[in-house]
C-alpha positions in Angstrom: -19.3 -3.5 22.3 -18.2 -6.7 20.5 -16.2 -7.8 23.6 -19.1 -7.1 25.9 -21.3 -9.3 23.7 -18.8 -12.2 24.0 -16.8 -11.5 20.9 -13.2 -12.8 20.3 -9.8 -11.2 20.8 -10.4 -9.6 24.2 -7.0 -8.2 25.2 -7.3 -7.8 29.0 -8.0 -11.2 30.3 -4.6 -13.1 30.1 -3.5 -12.1 33.6 -0.2 -14.1 33.9 1.2 -13.2 30.5 0.1 -9.5 30.9 1.6 -9.1 34.3 4.9 -10.5 33.1 4.9 -7.8 30.4 4.2 -5.1 33.0 0.5 -4.5 32.2 -1.8 -2.6 34.6 -5.1 -3.4 32.9 -5.3 -7.2 33.2 -7.6 -9.9 34.4 -10.7 -8.0 33.6 -14.1 -9.3 32.6 -15.0 -8.9 28.9 -18.5 -7.7 29.7 -17.4 -5.1 32.3 -14.3 -3.9 30.5 -15.9 -3.9 27.0 -18.9 -1.9 28.3 -16.7 0.5 30.1 -14.4 1.1 27.1 -17.5 1.6 24.8 -19.0 4.2 27.2 -15.7 6.1 27.4 -15.2 5.9 23.7 -18.7 7.4 23.1 -18.0 10.1 25.7 -14.8 11.0 23.8 -16.8 11.3 20.6 -19.2 13.6 22.3 -16.4 15.7 23.7 -14.6 16.0 20.4 -17.7 17.3 18.5 -18.3 20.1 20.9 -16.0 22.8 19.5 -17.6 25.6 21.5 -16.9 23.8 24.8 -13.7 22.0 23.8 -11.2 24.8 24.7 -12.4 24.7 28.3 -12.4 21.0 28.5 -9.1 20.3 26.9 -7.8 19.0 30.3 -10.0 16.0 29.6 -8.1 15.6 26.3 -4.8 15.6 28.1 -6.2 13.1 30.6 -7.4 10.8 27.8 -3.9 11.0 26.2 -2.2 10.2 29.4 -4.3 7.1 29.9 -4.0 5.9 26.4 -0.2 6.5 26.2 1.0 5.6 29.7 -1.5 3.2 31.2 -2.8 1.0 28.3 0.5 0.0 26.6 2.9 -2.5 28.1 5.9 -4.5 26.9 3.8 -6.5 24.3 3.5 -3.5 22.0 7.3 -3.0 21.7 7.7 -6.8 21.5 5.3 -6.8 18.5 7.3 -4.1 16.8 10.5 -6.2 17.3 8.8 -9.3 15.9 7.7 -7.4 12.8 11.2 -5.9 12.5 12.8 -9.3 12.1 10.0 -10.4 9.8 8.6 -13.1 12.0 5.5 -11.8 13.6 4.9 -15.1 15.4 4.3 -13.5 18.8 2.2 -10.4 17.7 -0.7 -10.7 20.0 -4.2 -9.3 19.8 -3.4 -7.2 22.8 -0.5 -5.5 21.0 -2.7 -4.6 18.1 -5.3 -3.1 20.4 -2.5 -1.2 22.3 -1.2 0.2 19.0 -4.7 1.5 18.2 -5.0 3.1 21.6 -1.6 4.6 21.3 -2.5 6.3 18.0 -5.6 7.6 19.7 -3.5 9.0 22.6 -1.3 10.9 20.2 -4.4 12.4 18.5 -5.9 13.4 21.8 -2.7 15.1 22.8 -2.5 16.9 19.5 -6.1 18.0 19.8 -5.7 19.3 23.4 -2.5 21.1 22.4 -4.2 22.7 19.4 -7.2 23.8 21.5 -5.0 25.6 24.0 -2.2 27.1 22.0 -1.9 30.8 21.4 -1.5 32.4 18.1 1.9 33.5 17.1 5.2 31.9 16.1 6.5 29.1 18.3 9.7 29.7 20.3 12.9 27.9 19.4 13.9 25.8 22.5 17.5 26.3 23.4 17.7 22.9 25.1 16.7 21.1 21.9 20.2 20.3 20.8 21.2 18.8 24.1 18.2 16.6 24.5 18.5 15.5 20.9 22.1 14.4 21.5 20.9 12.5 24.5 18.1 10.8 22.5 20.7 9.8 19.8 23.1 8.3 22.4 20.6 6.5 24.5 20.0 3.6 22.0 23.7 2.6 22.5 22.9 1.4 26.0 20.4 -1.1 24.4 22.4 -1.9 21.2 25.9 -2.6 22.5 25.1 -5.7 24.6 23.0 -7.1 21.7 25.8 -6.5 19.2 28.2 -8.5 21.5 25.6 -11.3 21.8 25.3 -11.4 18.1 29.1 -11.8 17.9 29.0 -14.8 20.3 29.9 -13.0 23.5 26.8 -13.6 25.7 28.0 -11.9 28.9 25.6 -11.1 31.8 23.2 -13.8 30.8 21.8 -16.8 32.7 22.5 -20.2 31.2 18.9 -20.5 29.9 19.0 -17.1 28.1 22.5 -17.7 26.8 21.3 -20.9 25.2 18.6 -19.0 23.4 20.8 -16.1 22.3 23.6 -18.4 21.0 21.4 -20.0 18.3 21.6 -18.7 14.7 18.1 -17.4 15.0 18.9 -15.7 18.3 22.0 -14.1 17.0 20.1 -12.8 13.9 17.4 -11.4 16.1 19.7 -9.6 18.4 21.7 -8.2 15.5 18.5 -6.9 14.0 17.4 -5.2 17.2 20.9 -3.7 17.7 21.0 -2.4 14.1 17.6 -0.9 14.4 18.6 1.0 17.6 21.8 2.3 16.1 20.0 3.4 12.9 17.4 5.1 15.0 20.0 7.0 16.9 21.7 8.2 13.7 18.3 9.3 12.3 17.6 11.2 15.5 20.6 13.4 14.8 18.7 14.7 11.7 16.5 16.7 14.1 19.4 19.1 14.7 21.3 18.6 11.4 20.9 20.4 8.1 19.9 17.2 6.4 16.9 17.0 8.7 15.5 20.0 7.0 16.9 19.7 3.5 18.0 16.4 2.0 21.7 16.2 0.9 22.3 17.1 -2.7 24.0 13.8 -3.5 20.9 11.8 -2.9 19.4 10.5 -6.2 16.0 11.9 -7.2 15.4 13.6 -3.7 18.6 15.5 -3.3 18.2 19.1 -2.3 14.5 18.8 -1.5 13.0 20.2 1.7 11.9 17.6 4.3 8.2 18.0 5.1 7.8 18.5 8.9 5.5 15.5 9.2 8.1 13.2 7.6 10.3 13.6 10.6 7.8 14.2 13.4 5.4 11.4 12.7 7.9 8.4 12.8 9.9 10.0 15.6 6.7 10.6 17.7 5.6 7.0 17.0 8.9 5.5 18.2 9.0 7.9 21.2 5.5 6.9 22.3 6.1 3.2 22.0 9.4 3.4 23.8 8.0 5.5 26.6 5.1 3.2 27.2 7.2 0.1 27.3 9.8 1.9 29.5 7.1 2.9 32.0 6.0 -0.7 32.3 9.6 -2.0 32.5 10.4 0.4 35.4 7.1 -0.3 37.1 7.6 -4.1 36.9 11.2 -3.9 38.1 10.2 -1.7 41.0 7.5 -4.2 41.9 9.9 -7.1 41.7 12.4 -5.4 44.1 9.8 -4.2 46.6 8.1 -7.6 46.8 11.5 -9.4 47.0 10.6 -11.6 44.0 13.2 -10.3 41.6 14.9 -13.8 41.4 11.5 -15.3 40.5 10.8 -12.9 37.6 12.6 -11.6 34.5 14.7 -9.3 36.8 17.0 -12.1 38.1 20.5 -10.7 39.0 22.1 -13.6 37.1 20.4 -12.4 33.9 21.1 -8.7 34.5 22.2 -7.9 30.9 19.0 -9.2 29.5 16.9 -6.6 31.2 19.3 -3.8 32.2 19.4 -2.4 28.7 15.6 -2.3 28.6 15.6 0.2 31.4 16.9 2.7 28.8 13.6 2.6 27.0 12.0 5.2 29.3 14.8 7.9 29.1 15.3 7.1 25.4 11.6 7.6 24.6 11.3 10.7 26.8 14.3 12.3 25.3 13.2 11.4 21.7 9.8 12.9 22.4 11.3 16.2 23.7 13.7 16.3 20.7 10.9 15.8 18.3 8.9 18.6 20.0 11.9 20.9 19.8 12.3 20.1 16.1 8.6 20.8 15.5 8.7 24.1 17.2 11.9 25.2 15.5 10.4 24.3 12.1 7.2 26.1 13.0 9.1 29.2 14.0 11.3 29.1 10.8 9.2 27.6 8.0 11.0 26.7 4.9 9.8 27.9 1.5 7.9 25.5 -0.8 10.0 23.4 -3.1 8.8 25.1 -6.2 10.0 28.5 -5.1 13.2 29.8 -6.7 15.3 32.7 -5.6 15.8 35.2 -8.4 19.3 36.6 -8.6 20.1 39.9 -10.4 22.5 40.0 -13.4 26.1 40.3 -12.2 26.4 43.6 -14.0 23.3 45.2 -12.6 22.1 46.2 -9.2 18.6 46.4 -7.8 17.6 49.8 -6.5 16.4 49.6 -2.9 14.2 52.7 -3.5 12.3 51.1 -6.4 8.9 49.9 -5.4 8.6 47.4 -8.2 12.1 46.0 -7.8 13.2 47.4 -11.2 16.9 47.1 -12.0 18.6 50.5 -12.3 22.1 51.4 -13.3 25.3 49.5 -13.8 27.3 48.2 -10.9 29.9 50.7 -9.7 33.5 49.5 -10.0 36.6 50.7 -8.2 
């Protein structure tokens, strides 16, 4: 409504910048786009507050989630995350903030649609969860290894202009931070199938031995998966358009600069695998819930046994010895 009235920070008008980042929604009028977004938002509110009709209309929830997660975001959202990671934030655009808000809404719509259609009962434990988790943990290396080499002063596969940027102290620090974040993310992904992803290791101070709440693993993993998938879709779409139009040499997909963008093509399989791994972890935890942290298992005295016939669990008789 603010944009339709001529307010600031309209995110869909910078056509050149948005197209370079793989955006679909770009070059729109603030009045038309703002009014359309307001109408769709109010329609979503009306849909969400109709619980009697919602189970039948959950397909609209899935449609809203697909648009908010796969159409609205572009490369600027992931770029903003990277800028915040290296503590600069100089290129965090208003469009990236708006995309982050829409992405959060897409996750909520997907969760609401899933909750409206799920059947009661215990969730199944996917057998493919381990394999897809290993894939999600290994995929970051495709992105991280070239950047580690650039940070060490080995800028292979780069055009002279890009090499000059990467070779500066700031450029090396930035690439090292991006590579380290990818590697750490891959290591944390293994927690979705490891014991320490359910119960923290005993050697950790203060938190050792505590159960990991399901949301503590699923929320950050889902956030990263959504951002990576959205950026990956735009990257593949932009690269396909550059090849089909024969303008690859005029865009960011120049063959002379192949290492600068080839690793970014891993965003889509990385995000998709991480999303599936997170879903498998969620279902496994739902099927095998852990006891609360305050529960303690009572053990019988070494010299006594507990009668299986006793209804109140009374201890009866000494332990028989050979």
